[in-house]
Structure formats: C-alpha cells, structure tokens
N, C-alpha and C positions, 0 to 999 in steps of 0.2 A: 537594638533593633529586637524582635526575639521571631524570630521563626519556625512554625508547624507544622504540621503536616494529619489532613483528619481525610479517614474512608468516608469514600460517596454514601450518600443517604438517602433516605426521602426528604429529611430535613435540607441538606444546602447542596440536593439537585440540581436547587433554579442555580446555584451558586455556580458548578461546573457548568449550565448552558449559556449565562451567559458571558464567562471569560472565553469559552470556544467561538461563540458568535463574536464576538470584539476582536481578537485575536487576529494578526494576519496571518498566523502560522493553524489556527484554527479548521478541521476537513467538515466533512459528513464522519472522517473514519472515526471522528474524537467526541462525536454526537451518542447521545443516549440513546437514541433510536438506534445504531449500531449494535452500542453494546446491547441490546435486546436484543439483535437479528442474532450477535455471536451466542448468546446464554440459550438463548430457544432454538436455536436447529442444531450447537454444537453441543452444547452442555458443557460451557465452558467455566471453571470455575474463576471469574475475575477480580480484581481487585483496583480502584479507581481511587487515586489520592487526589486534593489538592493540596497543595502547598500554600501558607500563609503566611503575611508577615503582618504581626501587630495586628491580625484579626480580617483582615484585605489577601481577596486570593491573588495570589502574583504566578501562581503554576499550576497547571493538572497534570498526570501523570498517570494515565492507563495501561496495566498489568494484567498479566496473567499468573495464577500460581505455578511453581512449578519445584520438584524435588530431584535434587541429584546427589543419590544415595542417602545417607543421615543429613543434608542438608536442606534448607530450603529455602525459596526464593522466588522473588519474580521474574519475569521477563517480558519482553514487549509483544500486547497483542496480535494473535497471529491472524492470518488471511484480508488485512488492512492493507493495503497498500502505503497508508501513511498512518505511523505507527509512534511518533516521535513526541517524546516530552516537549512539553511546550512552555515556556518560560516568558514571564513578562520584562517589558523594559526594564521595569522598573527594581528587578532582581539582583542582587548585586553577589555575582560570583565567586566573589569572595567566601560569600559565606554557602559556599555548596557545600561542603563538609559537615557542616551542621544540620543541613536536610541529611546527606545522606545517613548521618549517627543517628538522624529518629527511624528511618527507615531500618536500620540495624538492629534494634531494639527487636524488630518483627520477624529479619531475614539473614542471612549468611552470604546470600548476594543478589543482585541485582542487574539485569540487562537490557539498556536501555540508550535509544535513538536520538540523534538531536543533529542540527541542522549547522548548530553551532564548531567549527574544527578548534575550539581556547574555551572549549566548558571543563573538559577535565583538565588543564593546564597545572590549577595549583589544588589539585586535591592531596593527601595523603595517603587515600585509600588507594591499595592496589587495583590494577586496575590495564585492560589487554583488550587492544584491537582484537573486533569478533572477523568483520569481513567486510570489504570493501564495495560500498551496494551505496544508490543511489534512484532519484526518480527522473526517467524522459520529459522532460517539460517541453513544452512547443509555447511560445509566447506569440501572438496572434496579434498582438498591436504591433511585431517587428515585422513578423513576416509574414505574409499575407499566403492563403492557395496560389492566387496569380505568379508570387514570386518563386516558390515550391514545386511549381509547375516546367518554370523556364529552367530549372538546375538538373533536372530528371533528363537520365540520359535517354535516346530513342527507343533501347531497349524496355528502360524502367518504363516508358509510356505504351508501350504494345504489350508490356502485362496488365497495365490497368485497362486497356479498351480493348481489348481480343475479349474481357468477359462481355460488356455490350453488344458487340460482332458475334458472339456466340448467340448470344436471346438473352442474357441472364440481365436479371433486373436486382435492383435492390429496395427491400421495402420491412416496414415496420411493422414486428410483431406483436399482436392483443390478444391473438384467440386462444385457450388452454392450449388447445393441437399445434402450433408455430411456438410456442413455448415448452413443451415437450419435446416436438421435432427438434427445437434449438438445444435442449439439454442432451438428447441423446447423443448428436456430434459433441458438445461439448465434453461430454464422457469420453465417448473416442480418442479424439485428439489427446489428452491429459493421458491417457490409459499410453497413445503411443509416445508419448517423451518422459512416461514414468511419472505425472507429476499430481500434486494432491488432488486428489476431487471431492470436491464440495457438493456433501447429498442436495437432493429437488427443494429440499425443506427451506434451504436456505437461500433458497433462489423464491423461492414463494415466498418468505418473509421478509424477502430484499422488496417484493412488489409490492406487503401490505405494508412498509413503513416507508417507501420511498415513492408511492403512488404516482408521481406525477413530476418524481425527478430519473426515474430509469427507462431508458429508452431499449430497446432491444429489436436490431439492425439485422436481416439475412438479406443474402443473394443468392439466387437459385433462377435455377430455369426451369419452369415445373414443376415437377418430381426430382429433379437435378440440383442437390444442396451443394452448395459450393463453403457458405460459411457465413458462421455468425456470430454477432459482436453485444455485449453488454456496456452501455454508459450510464455510469454515473453523474449526474449533472446536480451542479451547487450556483444556481441561477443568482443569490444573491453573492457569491464572490466570482463570478464572473467566468469558472471553472468548470470544464467539462473533467469525467475520470475515466478512462478506456481501463476495461478490468477486466473481464472475462472471454475468449475465443471459443470460436466452435468450428474445426477447420473437418473437410469431408476428404482423408486421408489417401481414398479409392483415386481421384481425381487422376487423368492425362498430368504426367512430371513437367505437360508446358506449360500449365495453370498455376499460376502463382495466387494463390485467394486474398495472401494476407496484406496484399500490394494496394485491392481495390478497398479494400476496406479501411486500410489507412487512409485514403484518400477521400473514401467519404466521411473519419473522420474528422479531417480538416473542414472539410467542405460545410459537414453540417452543424461543427462548429463556431466555422465562421458566419454563416448566414444566420445561426438564433444569436449572436452578439456574445458571444463568450471567447475573455480575451487571451486564456490560458487556456489546454489538454493537455492533461498529464496519459501519457502514454503508458504507465505503471512504475513499476521497482523494474530494475534492472541493476544487474554486480557489472563493476568495473573491470569489462572485456572488452575494448576496441575491435578485436577481431570475431568478437563472435557477432552469426549473420543477425541472429535477434537484435542487437547493439547497433548494427549495420542497417538496420533495415528502419529501426526506428531514427536515426539519425539523418538517413534519408529524404523523410518525413517533414525534416526542420528538429526536431525534438534536442534539446541541450542534456548533457548528462548534470543534474544536479547534487553535491554527494551528501550522502547522510553516514553522519559517523556510529558507528555500533559499535557502545563497550559492555563489556563483563566487568561488572564495578562487585569486589570480593570484600564484606565489611566485617568480617571475622578474621583474625590470627588464624583459628582452624582451617576456616574453609582457606583461607590463599595459603597456606603448608600445604594442604593436601591436592590442591590445582596443580603447587610448583610441583610435590612430587609425581605425581600422576601424568604431567606435563613430561616430565624428563622419562618415562618409565614410556611411556604410550602413545608422544607428541601430537599431532593434532587432534586427536581421537580422543584427549580431553576435556578440550572445548565445546564437542557435542556433547557431553555429560552435564553442563554445568547452562547449554545452550538452546538443544532440540525441544 
C-alpha cells in the first residue's frame, strides 16, 4: 500500500466533503463552509490536507500555517471546538510515520488533535503532549431532561426558576438589532474573562453559511438582558454544538444566567430530536466552576489528545534546548 497527501483544491474538494460527511468524527467544523468562514472573517492562512491510500481518501487534516522563529509548521485550526485530524478505520496506524514524513517535506513541526490515545504510540518522531483538553458531551439517548432535573439540588433549581419568576423569558433572535445586542454582550463577557473576541463579521459569515443551522437565543426581561447563546446544529448527525455565550456582567450576584442557558440548551436539543449536545471545549480541570457547571447538566468529558510533533532534527534540538532554558514558555512558541 502507498500513502500520499494532497493539498485541498477545487479538484478534490468533493472528496473532502464526501469523507467528512460519511466519517463518524466528521463535523461542521471540518466542513468547507467552516473553512470559508475562517478565511473570510479571520483572514487565516489555512492548509487542508487529504490523506490517501492507493488514491482512496482515508483521512483529512485541517491546519493553519504557523511560524516559530525560523521554523515553519502547521497548527490545528483555531476557534473551532472540533479541529481533530480524522482518520478512516482502514488507516493502518503503523504507517503513521510514513504519512508524517510526507508533511516533513513542507514543514518542521505540526500540532494536531486526535481522539485516539494510541495514535502516536508507534511513531519515531519526537512528540510532546501540549495540553489536557476535551469536549464536554451530553448523550441525550442515555440521559433525558427529566433525569437531569432530578439530579439538581434545591439551590440549583432555584437558580434556574428565579429568572421566570422575575419575568425573564427566552426567545430566539432573528432581527439584526437583536443579533447586534447579542454580540455586544458577547464582547463584554469575553472582555471580562480576557478571552479571544471574534469580530462581528465572523458571526455574519456564520449566519450566511449556515442559515438553517444557527440558533441564537436570548434570555431577557424587556430591556434587561441576562444572557444570550449561539448553537450550531447538525441535523444529519443529530448533534447540536453550543458555541458562544453572551452575559450581562452587571446583573446582581444572586442571578446565575448560565444555568437557565444550559437548561434551555438541554431541553431545546431534546425537543428537536438531537441525540448529542456538545457544551464545547474544556480543559481537564474538575475543580473549575465551568467544568463543574457543564457536568451538572450531564455532560461527560471526552478527552482530546493534543500533540506537538517535531518533524526535523533541527526543530527537535531547538525545542529541547529552549525548553531547558525557559521551561513551558517554549511550547507556546510552537503552538500559539
């Protein structure tokens, strides 16, 4: 068998789409529509590769170009909750080094995510674990809203019900003014937590490319905005992806808008026939309130194995030397 890689082009774009559509790990974040959003709104230099075995597509790898000093490499696509390399069941993991060597002709390092903990076991290339992260997934085939509600404490139920008692309602946002309002509080929330703020053009492109699959909901009482959230749905995969949160940080401390947000997500997904609900990427930090909050609503931590692979001896030597000198800071140069 012979493995090869091809850069995504107009001639093989249909093969990428077909593979993503049929793969059990395929997602909207691996789609060509998502690629267009990242390019149009964020002006990223993306490089998408197909892995072939005897001319048949057995894998797809979405990357963004990255430089670390004199070294050129590839990183996982940013702002994408699911950005893992996808491999077909027919891919022989014993030939991973053969495929990595093909990438070595163009770059000195690459950073990729995979759900398989054994992917890198046989490689001879130097590789390092970057971070312990994963996706928080609720399986609605196993856990219904009724079951989730029964696990809540009295205080938890109070934190959800208080909004309705105070006259707050949830409605979907469709008008430009409502979407602008959502974005305003999204920016305020990300500013408060020092997060990466996506431009408004990103959300405009998202609505353009996924007009039937994006749901923006708002929790408000008249002019008093409590929270807003965006969900990207994938009906053909029976999966919904909770993506972006907008919060009014000026609400009194007795209000916790994230709880009714999560509760709406669970019920909306259940009522619309979705089998899985993703609460998004999360570091493995069980003591983190965000981790705990998602777990309370039935989400299970599904680990993603993030690796930095050094494809040249020079890059490997430089990484090791700088790591000795500056510790963890060197990893950021290769993965930022």
